[in-house]
N, C-alpha and C positions, 0 to 999 in steps of 0.2 A: 505450625511453627513451634520451635522449642521454647520451654519457660526461660525467662531471663531474670536475673537477680540484680540487686542493688538500684532498684528503681524507687521513684516516689509516686505516689497517686493522691490526687485530691479530689473528693467526691462533690460533685455539683448537683443542685436540685432546684428545678423550675427557672423559668426564663430569664429573670432580673439577674440572677446569680451566674448563670451560664453565659448569657450575652456580655455581662460586665467582665467576665474573665476573658471572653474572646476579645473585647475591646482593649484590655489592659495588654494582652500578649501581641495584639496588632500594633499597639502604640510603641511597644518595646522595639518591634522591628522598625517602625517609622523612623524613630529616634536614634537608631544605631548607626554606626559608621558604615560607609558603603563597602561591601565585600563580596566576592563572587559566591559565598556561601551564606549570604544573608538574604532571607527571602521568605516568601509566604505560599504555601501550597494548599489548596482546597479540593475536596472531592465530594460531591454533594449530590443527593437526589434533588433537591429543589433549592435554588438560591435566588430570592427575590430581591433585587438590588435596593428597593426603596424601604426595607425593613430597618426600623430604628435600630441602632447599635449603641451610640453614644447618647444615652438619654439626657445627660447633664448638658451637653453642648447642642443637642438637637440634630446629630448627624446620622445618616443612614449607612448602610453597608458600602453602598456605592461610592459615596463621598469619601468614607475613610480607606477604602482600598485605593482610590485615586491619590489620597495623601501619601500612602506608602510608596506608590509609583512616582510621585513627585519629588521625593527624596532620593530617588535613584535606585530602588529595590524592586526586583522582579516579583510579580504576583502570578501565579499559574493556578488555572481552575478547569476542572472536569465536572460537568454537569450532565445528568441523566437525559436522554430524550428516548421516547418509545419508539419501537420498530415501526417501519412503514406499513406493515399490514395492520397493526393495531389502529394506527392513526386513520388509514384510508376506511377501515371498518366503523370506527366511531363517526367518521364524517358521513358516510353512507347512510348510517343509522340515525342521522341527525342527533346525535348525542353530544351537542356542543358544550353541554356543561359537565361532561365527564371529567374526573380529576386529572387524568392522564393528559387531555388537551389543555386544561388549566395550567398544569406544571409545565408542559412544553411551551406555552405562551410566556410563563413567567422566566424560564430559563433562556428563551430567545430574546426577550427584552434585557435581561442582564448582559448577554452577550453582545447585543447591539450597542449598549451603553458603554461597556468596558474593554471590548476586545481591541487590542492594539493601542490602547491608551498610552501615550508617550513611548510607544514601542516596548513597553515594559509589562503590561498586562496581556496575557494570553487566555482566552476562553473557548473551551471546545466543547460542543455537544456529543455526548457518547452513547452509542447504542450498545446494548448487551449483545455480545458477538456469539452467544450460545445458540444451540439450535432449539428453536421454540418461540412461540408467539407470546408476547405479554410479558416476557422476562424483564427484570428491572435491576439497575444498579443502584441500591438503596443505602449505601454507605454514607457516613457523615464524618469526614476526615478533615481536621485543621492542623497543619503543619507550620510551625513559626521557627524559623532557624536564624539565629545570630551567629555568624562566623562559624557555622558548622555545629553549634549546640542547639539541640532541638526541644521544644515544647510541643506537645501534641494533645488536642483536644478529640474525644471520642464520645459519641453518646447517641441520643434519639431525636434530638433536636433538628428540624429542618429550618432553614433560615427564611421564615415567613412570619408576618406580624402575629399571627394567632398563636405562635409558639412562645411569644413573650408574655408572661404571666407573673405575678409576684408570688412569694411564698404562702401569702395568706389566701390566695386564690380569691380575693375581693374584687375582682374583674376590673382593674383600673383602666384597661384598654377595651373593655367591653366584651371580653370573652375569658374563658378559662381553660388551661392546659396544664397538666402535671406531666413532667418529663425529668430525665436525669442524664448525666454525663460524668466524665471523669477527665481531669488534667493530669498528663503522664510526662515524666522526664526519667531519662536513663536508657539503658540498653534497648528496651522494648520499642522505643520510638524508631530505631533503625529497621526494625521488621516492619513497623507501620508505614514507614516511608517507602520500603521496597514495594509494599502493595499499591501504595499510591503511584509509584513509577510504572509499576505493571501496567496500570491504567493509562498513565500519560503516554507510555511508548506506543500504544495503540493508535495514536494520532499521527504517527510518522509513516508516510506513504511506503508501501513495500517496494515499489520501484520509483526511482527519481533519476531522470536522465539529464534535464535541462534547467537552467536557472539557478538561483541560490538555494541552499538546503531549506528544508521545512524548519520553521522556528522551533518546533518541539525537539528538534535533534540536539541542538546545544544545551538545551536546559536539561534534557534526560541524561546528560553526562555529568550533572552536578548532583552530588550526593554527599550527605554528612557521613563521618567516619565513626566507628565505634568508640575509639579512644577519645572522642570529643564529648562522650556521654556520661562521664564520670560525675556522679552527683553526691555531694555531701550529705551524709546521714541517709542515703538510700539503702534501704533495707527490705523493699517490698518485692516479692516475686510475681511477676506479671507475663501472661502468655497471651499473644495476639492470635486470634482465631478468625477464620473466614469461611463464608459459603461461596463457592464459585463453581459455575457450571460452563464456563467459558473455555476450558481446557479439555483434553481428551478424556480425563478422568475427573469425575465431580469431587470438588472438596466439600466435605460436610463437617468440618472441624468443630464448629460451634455445637451442632447437635451431638456429635460424638462426645464432646466434653461434658456437655449437660447429662447425657445418659450416664456417663461414667461417675460423675459427681452424685447424681441421684441414687445410683445404685450403692453408693457407700454412705448414704446420709443416715445418722444415728438419732438425731434429736428432732430437727424440723426442716422443712423446705418452704421458704417464703418466696413466692412467685407474683410479680408485679408486672403485669404485660398487657398490651392493647389487645392480644389474642392468645389463646391457649388451647390448641387442638392438634398439635402435631401427633401423628399416631405413635411414634417411636418415644416422644417424651411422656405421653400419657401411659403408655404401657410400662416404661421405667417406674413412674410413680406408683401405678398399681402393683407392680411386681415387688417394689421395696416394701410398701406397706404390708402386703401378705408375708414377706419374709421376717419383717420386724414383729409381727404378731402381737402379743400382749404388751410389748415394749412401747406402745404408744407413740410411734413416729406421728408428728402432727405436720399437716400440709395446709398453708394459707395461700389461697389464690385471690389476688386482689385484681380485678378486670372492671372494664367500663360497664355501667348498669346497662343489662340487656334491654331494659324498657326503652332506651334510646337509640337502638339499632333499627333504623327505619325499614331496611329490607329483610331483616330477621336472618341473614345469612350466618353472620359470626355467631349470634346467639343460638341458632339452631345447633351449630357445631359444638359449642361450649355445653349445651345441654346433654348431648350424648357423652361428652367428656365427663362432666360431673356425674351423670348417672353411673358410668362405669366405675369411676373412683369411689363414689359412695358406696356402692354394693361391694366392691372388692375390699374396702377399708374395715369392713366389719360394722358399719354404721348401723345396719339393721340390728345386729346383735347388741350393740350398746344402747340404742335409744328407741328402738322401733318394736312395737307391739305386732304390727301387721303392715302390708303395703296395700294400697288400693291402686289398681292397674286399669288405665283407660287404654284398652288394646284396639288396633285395627285403624282404619282409615276415620279421619275426622270429616264428617259431611254436614251439609246445612239442609234443612227442609225449607218449605215455602215461607215460614215466619221466621226464618234465620236462627232458630234455635239449633244448637249443636247437638247431634245424637252420638252417643257413646255406647261402646260394649264395656261394662264394668265387671271387675272381678276382685275380691279381696282375699288376700293370701295371708295366713298367718306365719310368722316367722318360724314359730316352735313346731310347725307341722311339717315344714319342708326344708330340704337342704338347698342352699342357694349356690349356683355356679355361673360362671360367665362362659358362653360360647363365643370363642373369637376365633374364626377360622384364618384370619390374616391380617397383617398391619401393612399390606402392600399400598403404596401411593395409588396405583391404578384402581383399587378397590375402595379407597377411602374418600368420601363417607358414605358412599352409595352402599357399601355391603350391609348386611344385616347383622347387627351385633344383639345377641339375645341373652335374657337372663332365663336359666333353665332351672324350674322348680321341680325336684323329686320328692314325693311324699314319702315320708319316712316309713309308714307302715304299708301302704299300698304300693309303693314303688312307681306309681304313676307319674309321668312327666308331663309338665306344662312348660310351654315356651312363650316369654314375653318379650317383645322388641324393646330394647333400651331407649329407643327414640319415640316410644310410646309416653303418654303423660303419666308419670308416677306421683302418687300422693302418699306420704308416710303417715302412719297412726302411731302416736307415741305412747310410750309407757305412762303409767300413772293415770293420766286424765282419759287416755284413750281418745283423745281429740286430734284433729288434724292440725293443730297448732297449738303451741304452748309458749310460756315465757322462757327466755333463754336461761340455761343453767348458769350458776354463778361459780361453780367449782370446775376447774380444768379437767378433773379426772373424768367428767361424765360428757365432756364435749366431744362432738364428732371429730373423727381424725381429718376429715377434709371440711375446711370452713371457707367460704366464698364471701368477700366483701367488695363493696363499691364505694369509691370516694365520693363525698359530698360536701358542699358548703352549707353550713347552717347559718341562716341569717338572723337568729334571734326569735324571741317569742312573737307568735302570731305570723310569722312568715315561713313560706314553704322552703324546703332545702333546694338547693340548685345541684344538678349533676355537675361533675368536674370531668372534662375530656380527659381520659387517661391515655397516654402516649408512651408510657415508660416500657423499657425491655430489660428487666432486671430479675435476677434470682440470687437469693442468699440461702447458703446450706450451713447449717450447724455453727453459725458465728465464726466460720473460717473461710468460706469460700464466697466470692461475689463475681457474677457474670453480667456484664452490662454492655450495651452497644447500640447497634441499629437494627438487630434482628428481633422480629416478633417471633413468638413461638407457635408458628403455623407451618403448613407445608412449603409454601414459597420459601420463606427465609431459612428454613432448615435445609433445603434440598437443592435449589437451584439459583435463586436470585443472587446478586452480588451484595454480601453483607460483611460487616466488620465488628466483631465483639472483643472484649478483653476479659480475661480470667484473672482475677487478683486473688492470690491465695495467701492470705495475711489476717490473722485474728484481730489485730489492731484495726485494720482497714474495715473488716466486716462488721465489727460491732460499732464502729462509728457510723457506718451506713445504717445500721439497724436502729441506732439511736437517733440519727436525723430523721428517719421514717416515723419512729414512735413519737418524737415530738411534733412532727408535722401533722400526725393526725390526732394529736392530743390524747394518746393513749395513757391511762394513768398507771405509772409504775413501770419501772425497767426490768420486767420479766422476760421470758422468752416470748417471742412475738405472739404466738397462738394465745397463751393465757392473757397477756395484756389485751389483745383484741376482745376476747371473750368476755373479760370482766368490765368493759366499758359500758357505759350507760347511754343508750340512744335517746333517753328522755331528757338526760342533762344537755345533749347537743342542741335540743330545740330551744333551750333557754338562753343560749349564748351565740354570739358571732364567732364561728370557728370552723375549722376543717375536721371532718371526721370519716370514719368508716362505717357505712351501713351494712348490717348483717341481714341476709334473707334466709330464712328457714327453707329446707330443700322443696317443701311443698308450695312454698310461694314461687320459687324459681320455676316449677314445673307449670304452675297456673299461668304464668306470663306467655307461655308457648302454646297455649291450647288452639291458637288460631294458625299455627305454623303447620301442623300435619306431620305425616310420616315422610321418610326419604323416597317414597314411591311418588309423592306429589311434589317434592322439592328436589331438584337436581343441581349438582355443582359440578359442571364439566370443564371448569377452568383450570383444572390440574395439568 
């Protein structure tokens, strides 16, 4: 979709803030005069009707949506359901606890409660119509219209109790989840409603011969107009972006925009996402770091702590990603004396001790290169990415798999670990952080479930929405993000995140993260970012093994 101008954008962070804004917008519709163009439209991956919405009145989503219908306003809802093959396969495998079946049960319960209520609420379960098993409609769209003037919420939140957390992550509801969203007004809302209507029109039967028309027919003809979206003081440029493989040609607008923005980054790239291993995005980051050379482009990656990934799938791919970016970034030249490589298969003997093949290479003796034959989805992540070492004198070549366990030996001490530097100029270009809640002296930190899908580039560009930075969301699932091209908004988002994590000082994000003291965190009740040295990251994966032992065939 084309960029739109004269919009407003309000950044929303964490559950109470997001759901309170949802409540306010919903009540504005509830209290408005009845009009054909006053309505609510929702498109969600999961909507659990008993999720708390109005925390002051103790009302849940189902109750609040019924109140809107009671006042004469229509509410139209599209919810994802998995394809029949996926459902049958999970049932046959006795995987009743699988998240897909849980999500389906929640969406069915919502439909059972709300569908055709007062003949004003319509709820449809919607399958992805693309060719493929396991495809998902992962968008999170809330459209509120009063006489044709729209407000739209976009973000990463599912409507489930676990996504409601306060900004301090003090676990008021017994869980912790960090996520983000944005409230939009202006011309961009027309594009987002068009995407919602595309989904809605799929409910209309292709052939209808007898009886009254399908209820979705009349509602599909109601749409806000562009001239009703003129917003006072709207000066923000926003582009709606989609991933969609339901048509003859795939839409990869989100991935394409991210690659373009990364390729023009000059100062920093801040990535906060549940996942980060899409091959095109990884290649774009590595390429830009290499192009920038000594100009020190910084990359900050905030992801869930891999220690809490039970099946090791996401963290395994993250390890490959980080290894490739770290080597490409010149990390070895800046901070590394040598690298110790644990190469080959990881096996266990009778007493369960791991057996490794070890070799240590000095960075001064070798030229370091990445061997990357392809970034094709059909090969990712099974293909062998290798670090090629060419000896400067003998020209002998050695190859090391990048999904082997790597340990870095640092300058100065020659040790495998060291205190983090206090000066940004010696910081690695790739920095990885994990969000934690620190409970104070004598208490163990608690991990924060990170569900954000956000990227900030050079304090000018922000991309956020429903899409994880993985292969599914970038290439074939149904996703919706927005690109906000505005320095004021980008700096505001950065400031909110800096304050959220208690980073001391409003510098560029990488420097601020780097200077923060982990020791101070343990003395106070606060939210913060824990930084792991690369060798610590590798050590966490020693029990995973190489891709020859771990296959991911779900692509």
